[in-house]
C-alpha positions as CSV (number, residue, x, y, z in Angstrom):
1,X,-13.2,-43.9,64.5
2,X,-15.5,-44.8,67.3
3,X,-15.0,-41.5,69.0
4,X,-16.0,-39.7,65.8
5,X,-19.2,-41.7,65.6
6,X,-20.0,-41.0,69.2
7,X,-19.4,-37.3,68.7
8,X,-21.7,-37.3,65.7
9,X,-24.5,-39.1,67.6
10,X,-24.2,-36.6,70.5
11,X,-24.6,-33.7,68.2
12,X,-27.5,-35.2,66.3
13,X,-29.7,-36.0,69.4
14,X,-30.1,-32.3,70.5
15,X,-31.0,-31.4,66.9
16,X,-33.7,-34.0,66.7
17,X,-35.1,-32.9,70.1
18,X,-35.1,-29.3,68.9
19,X,-36.9,-30.2,65.7
20,X,-39.5,-32.1,67.7
21,X,-40.1,-29.1,70.0
22,X,-40.4,-26.8,67.0
23,X,-43.1,-29.0,65.4
24,X,-45.4,-28.3,68.3
25,X,-45.8,-24.6,67.2
26,X,-47.9,-25.9,64.2
27,X,-50.3,-27.9,66.3
28,X,-53.2,-25.5,66.1
29,X,-54.9,-23.7,63.2
30,X,-54.7,-19.9,63.1
31,X,-57.0,-19.1,60.2
32,X,-59.3,-16.8,62.2
33,X,-59.6,-15.0,65.5
34,X,-62.4,-17.4,66.3
35,X,-60.4,-20.5,65.3
36,X,-59.8,-21.7,68.8
37,X,-57.6,-24.8,69.1
38,X,-58.4,-26.8,66.0
39,X,-55.8,-29.6,65.7
40,X,-53.9,-29.1,62.4
41,X,-52.7,-32.7,62.5
42,X,-56.3,-33.8,62.4
43,X,-57.7,-33.4,58.9
44,X,-61.5,-33.3,59.2
45,X,-63.3,-35.1,56.4
46,X,-66.6,-33.4,55.4
47,X,-69.0,-34.7,52.7
48,X,-71.4,-32.3,51.0
49,X,-74.2,-33.7,48.9
50,X,-76.5,-31.4,46.9
51,X,-79.4,-32.6,44.8
52,X,-79.1,-30.1,42.0
53,X,-77.4,-26.9,40.9
54,X,-79.3,-23.6,41.4
55,X,-78.4,-20.3,43.1
56,X,-80.2,-20.8,46.4
57,X,-78.6,-24.2,47.0
58,X,-75.2,-23.0,45.8
59,X,-75.4,-20.0,48.2
60,X,-76.3,-22.3,51.0
61,X,-73.2,-24.4,50.4
62,X,-71.0,-21.3,50.2
63,X,-72.4,-19.9,53.5
64,X,-71.7,-23.3,55.2
65,X,-68.1,-23.4,54.1
66,X,-67.6,-19.7,55.2
67,X,-68.9,-20.6,58.7
68,X,-66.4,-23.4,58.9
69,X,-63.5,-21.2,57.7
70,X,-64.5,-18.5,60.3
71,X,-64.2,-21.2,63.0
72,X,-60.8,-22.3,61.8
73,X,-61.7,-25.1,59.5
74,X,-60.3,-24.3,56.1
75,X,-60.5,-26.6,53.0
76,X,-57.2,-28.1,51.9
77,X,-55.6,-27.1,55.2
78,X,-57.2,-28.9,58.1
79,X,-60.5,-29.9,56.3
80,X,-61.0,-32.1,53.3
81,X,-64.3,-31.2,51.6
82,X,-65.8,-33.8,49.3
83,X,-68.5,-32.0,47.3
84,X,-70.9,-34.1,45.2
85,X,-73.8,-32.9,43.1
86,X,-76.5,-35.4,42.1
87,X,-77.6,-33.2,39.1
88,X,-81.2,-34.0,39.9
89,X,-80.8,-37.7,39.4
90,X,-82.2,-40.0,42.1
91,X,-79.7,-42.8,41.4
92,X,-76.8,-40.4,41.7
93,X,-78.3,-39.1,44.9
94,X,-78.4,-42.5,46.5
95,X,-74.9,-43.4,45.3
96,X,-73.4,-40.3,46.9
97,X,-75.1,-41.1,50.2
98,X,-73.8,-44.7,50.1
99,X,-70.3,-43.4,49.2
100,X,-70.2,-41.0,52.2
101,X,-71.3,-43.8,54.5
102,X,-68.5,-46.1,53.3
103,X,-65.9,-43.3,53.5
104,X,-66.6,-42.7,57.2
105,X,-66.8,-38.9,57.0
106,X,-66.5,-36.9,60.2
107,X,-69.6,-34.9,59.2
108,X,-72.0,-34.8,56.2
109,X,-73.9,-31.8,55.0
110,X,-77.0,-32.6,53.0
111,X,-78.5,-29.8,50.9
112,X,-82.2,-30.1,50.0
113,X,-84.8,-32.7,51.0
114,X,-83.9,-35.6,48.6
115,X,-80.3,-35.4,49.5
116,X,-81.0,-35.4,53.2
117,X,-83.4,-38.3,52.9
118,X,-80.9,-40.4,51.1
119,X,-78.2,-39.6,53.7
120,X,-80.5,-40.2,56.6
121,X,-81.2,-43.7,55.2
122,X,-77.6,-44.6,54.6
123,X,-75.3,-42.6,57.0
124,X,-75.9,-43.9,60.5
125,X,-72.7,-43.5,62.4
126,X,-71.7,-40.0,61.3
127,X,-73.1,-36.6,62.4
128,X,-75.4,-35.2,59.6
129,X,-76.4,-31.5,59.2
130,X,-79.1,-30.6,56.7
131,X,-80.0,-27.3,55.0
132,X,-82.6,-26.0,52.5
133,X,-85.2,-28.3,54.0
134,X,-88.8,-27.2,54.1
135,X,-90.4,-29.8,56.5
136,X,-87.8,-31.8,58.4
137,X,-90.5,-33.6,60.4
138,X,-92.7,-34.4,57.4
139,X,-89.7,-35.6,55.5
140,X,-89.0,-38.0,58.4
141,X,-85.5,-36.6,59.0
142,X,-86.1,-35.8,62.6
143,X,-88.6,-36.9,65.3
144,X,-89.3,-33.3,66.3
145,X,-87.9,-29.8,65.7
146,X,-86.8,-29.4,69.3
147,X,-85.3,-32.9,69.8
148,X,-84.3,-34.5,66.5
149,X,-83.4,-37.7,68.2
150,X,-80.8,-39.3,66.0
151,X,-77.5,-38.4,64.2
152,X,-79.1,-35.7,62.2
153,X,-80.2,-32.0,62.7
154,X,-79.9,-28.8,60.7
155,X,-81.4,-25.7,59.3
156,X,-84.9,-25.5,57.8
157,X,-85.4,-22.8,55.1
158,X,-89.1,-22.1,55.7
159,X,-89.8,-19.0,57.7
160,X,-93.2,-19.5,59.2
161,X,-94.6,-16.2,57.9
162,X,-92.9,-16.1,54.4
163,X,-95.6,-17.6,52.3
164,X,-98.5,-15.8,54.1
165,X,-96.8,-12.5,53.7
166,X,-96.2,-13.0,50.0
167,X,-99.7,-14.1,49.3
168,X,-101.0,-11.1,51.3
169,X,-98.7,-8.9,49.2
170,X,-100.1,-10.3,45.9
171,X,-103.7,-9.9,47.1
172,X,-103.2,-6.3,48.3
173,X,-100.9,-4.9,45.6
174,X,-102.2,-6.8,42.6
175,X,-106.0,-6.7,42.8
176,X,-106.4,-7.7,39.2
177,X,-104.7,-11.1,39.9
178,X,-107.5,-13.6,40.3
179,X,-105.8,-16.7,39.0
180,X,-102.2,-17.8,39.8
181,X,-100.3,-20.5,37.9
182,X,-98.0,-22.6,40.0
183,X,-95.4,-24.8,38.3
184,X,-94.4,-27.7,40.6
185,X,-92.9,-31.1,40.9
186,X,-95.3,-32.8,43.3
187,X,-93.0,-35.8,43.5
188,X,-90.6,-33.8,45.6
189,X,-91.9,-33.9,49.2
190,X,-91.0,-30.3,50.1
191,X,-92.6,-29.0,46.9
192,X,-95.8,-30.9,47.6
193,X,-96.1,-29.4,51.1
194,X,-95.4,-25.9,49.9
195,X,-97.8,-26.2,47.0
196,X,-100.6,-27.2,49.3
197,X,-99.8,-24.4,51.7
198,X,-99.8,-21.8,48.8
199,X,-103.2,-23.0,47.6
200,X,-104.7,-22.6,51.1
201,X,-103.2,-19.2,51.5
202,X,-104.3,-17.9,48.1
203,X,-107.8,-19.3,48.6
204,X,-108.2,-17.1,51.6
205,X,-108.0,-14.1,49.2
206,X,-110.3,-15.8,46.6
207,X,-107.4,-16.4,44.3
208,X,-107.6,-19.5,42.2
209,X,-104.6,-21.8,41.6
210,X,-103.9,-23.5,38.3
211,X,-101.2,-26.1,38.6
212,X,-98.7,-27.1,35.9
213,X,-97.0,-30.4,36.8
214,X,-93.4,-31.2,35.9
215,X,-91.3,-34.3,36.6
216,X,-87.9,-32.8,35.6
217,X,-86.3,-29.5,34.8
218,X,-86.6,-29.9,31.1
219,X,-90.4,-29.7,31.3
220,X,-90.4,-26.3,33.1
221,X,-90.5,-24.1,30.0
222,X,-93.4,-26.0,28.4
223,X,-95.3,-25.9,31.7
224,X,-94.9,-22.1,31.9
225,X,-96.0,-21.8,28.3
226,X,-99.1,-23.9,29.0
227,X,-100.3,-21.4,31.6
228,X,-100.2,-18.4,29.3
229,X,-103.7,-17.0,28.7
230,X,-105.0,-19.0,31.7
231,X,-103.5,-17.2,34.6
232,X,-102.8,-13.6,35.8
233,X,-99.5,-14.4,37.5
234,X,-96.8,-17.1,38.0
235,X,-95.8,-18.3,41.4
236,X,-93.2,-20.9,42.4
237,X,-92.2,-22.5,45.8
238,X,-88.8,-23.7,46.9
239,X,-89.1,-26.5,44.4
240,X,-85.6,-27.7,43.4
241,X,-86.7,-29.1,40.0
242,X,-88.4,-25.9,39.1
243,X,-85.9,-23.4,40.5
244,X,-83.0,-25.1,38.6
245,X,-84.7,-24.1,35.4
246,X,-86.2,-20.8,36.5
247,X,-84.7,-18.9,33.5
248,X,-87.4,-20.6,31.4
249,X,-90.2,-19.1,33.5
250,X,-88.5,-15.7,33.6
251,X,-88.4,-15.6,29.8
252,X,-92.0,-16.5,29.4
253,X,-93.0,-14.0,32.1
254,X,-91.1,-11.2,30.4
255,X,-92.3,-12.1,26.9
256,X,-96.0,-12.3,27.9
257,X,-95.9,-9.6,30.6
258,X,-97.0,-11.9,33.4
259,X,-95.9,-11.0,36.9
260,X,-93.8,-13.7,38.4
261,X,-93.5,-14.3,42.2
262,X,-91.1,-16.7,43.8
263,X,-90.4,-18.1,47.3
264,X,-86.7,-17.3,47.4
265,X,-84.5,-14.2,47.2
266,X,-82.1,-15.7,44.6
267,X,-84.9,-16.2,42.1
268,X,-85.9,-12.6,42.5
269,X,-82.3,-11.5,41.9
270,X,-82.5,-13.5,38.7
271,X,-85.7,-12.1,37.4
272,X,-88.9,-12.7,39.5
273,X,-90.7,-9.6,40.7
274,X,-90.9,-10.1,44.4
275,X,-90.8,-12.4,47.4
276,X,-90.6,-12.3,51.2
277,X,-87.3,-13.9,51.9
278,X,-83.7,-14.0,53.2
279,X,-80.2,-14.7,51.9
280,X,-79.5,-18.4,51.4
281,X,-75.8,-17.6,52.2
282,X,-77.0,-16.6,55.7
283,X,-79.0,-19.8,55.9
284,X,-76.0,-21.9,55.0
285,X,-73.9,-20.0,57.5
286,X,-76.4,-20.9,60.1
287,X,-76.0,-24.6,59.2
288,X,-72.3,-24.2,59.2
289,X,-72.3,-22.9,62.8
290,X,-74.2,-26.0,63.8
291,X,-71.6,-28.1,62.2
292,X,-68.9,-26.3,64.1
293,X,-70.7,-27.0,67.4
294,X,-70.5,-30.7,66.5
295,X,-66.9,-30.8,65.3
296,X,-65.3,-28.5,67.8
297,X,-67.5,-28.7,70.9
298,X,-68.8,-32.3,70.7
299,X,-72.5,-31.3,70.4
300,X,-74.9,-34.2,69.6
301,X,-77.2,-33.7,66.6
302,X,-79.9,-35.6,68.6
303,X,-80.1,-32.7,71.1
304,X,-79.7,-29.8,68.7
305,X,-82.8,-27.9,67.8
306,X,-83.6,-27.4,64.1
307,X,-82.9,-23.8,63.3
308,X,-85.0,-21.4,61.1
309,X,-84.2,-18.1,59.3
310,X,-84.3,-15.2,61.6
311,X,-84.5,-12.5,58.9
312,X,-87.5,-11.8,56.6
313,X,-88.2,-8.9,54.4
314,X,-89.9,-7.9,51.1
315,X,-87.6,-8.0,48.2
316,X,-88.5,-6.4,44.8
317,X,-86.6,-6.6,41.5
318,X,-87.2,-3.3,39.6
319,X,-85.8,-4.6,36.4
320,X,-88.1,-7.7,36.5
321,X,-91.1,-5.5,37.3
322,X,-90.5,-3.3,34.3
323,X,-90.0,-6.4,32.0
324,X,-93.2,-7.9,33.3
325,X,-95.3,-4.8,33.0
326,X,-95.5,-4.2,36.8
327,X,-95.5,-0.6,38.2
328,X,-93.7,-0.4,41.6
329,X,-95.8,1.8,43.8
330,X,-95.1,3.7,46.9
331,X,-97.4,1.3,48.7
332,X,-95.1,-1.6,47.7
333,X,-92.0,0.3,48.8
334,X,-93.5,1.1,52.2
335,X,-93.7,-2.6,53.0
336,X,-89.9,-3.0,52.8
337,X,-87.9,-2.7,56.0
338,X,-84.6,-2.5,54.2
339,X,-84.6,-0.2,51.1
340,X,-81.6,-2.1,49.8
341,X,-84.0,-4.9,49.0
342,X,-85.3,-2.8,46.1
343,X,-83.0,-4.4,43.6
344,X,-81.6,-3.1,40.3
345,X,-79.0,-4.2,37.8
346,X,-80.0,-7.8,37.8
347,X,-79.6,-10.3,34.9
348,X,-83.3,-10.1,33.9
349,X,-83.8,-11.3,30.3
350,X,-86.1,-9.3,28.1
């Protein structure tokens, strides 16, 4: 009997050793040719907080996740992504930030200024990357764009020339536009900064601004209607409160034949006439690459420069133009670098 037990033990030991050796083959992720050696045994915990649902912010999140995947970090495999949306509520926004701080995430992505500010105030020991931020310094997220100085850095979504180019376009191609209505939530820091900038730029062309203030997305439709008969065109900035309810502005613009200009490509795809912009998916991808540098290569947010969009072009929605009584001229088309930015087949409501 003892001999049989000993024999069984001798047979079992090599099998255990072989099994142990075999397990080493699964020690790195192979999800992409750029994956590198990402430990499969280490599940990276990433928190994503987003202030509200709207196309630009959603595209930012999708681009971020795509950059992670391309670097070998794939959700539900070696990454656990905890996505939380505050739905525009400041209490929810704060609660999400506090939850991420308590959960000890490996990295947090904060999309939009209110989300980033809440995270910056509560998450102190975890690397933080932000995206869709207009003025990181003004929002007190970083000490400077070149040297953020703490545990937070990211991608700003304001191309230095975007607003100037759009206001120049309005002035040159729409000479009858003398008054522009801007719907804005000035309680949102980035919206207040962009509103002031737009007023300054339009004033250079002797175009007057009429403001319609909102505090939440449910007031956007009424604000747009209040401008009818008082303005020659609508204009909105990267204002999260307003963009989340942009369909209301599109409907009023179409019904009343008022040209509608926006500060982001996604809103043009939905039904604004034109903007100078970029794809928010690319913007999110840019932020995702920064996260990869932190997770994979040990980069410190304090030393990582804030990035900016590197692509900018005129984007025109032909369907929206027709619905709002705008003729697209050869002069307008000549200002486009990429003719694919002359959009058709969008979801414009008439």
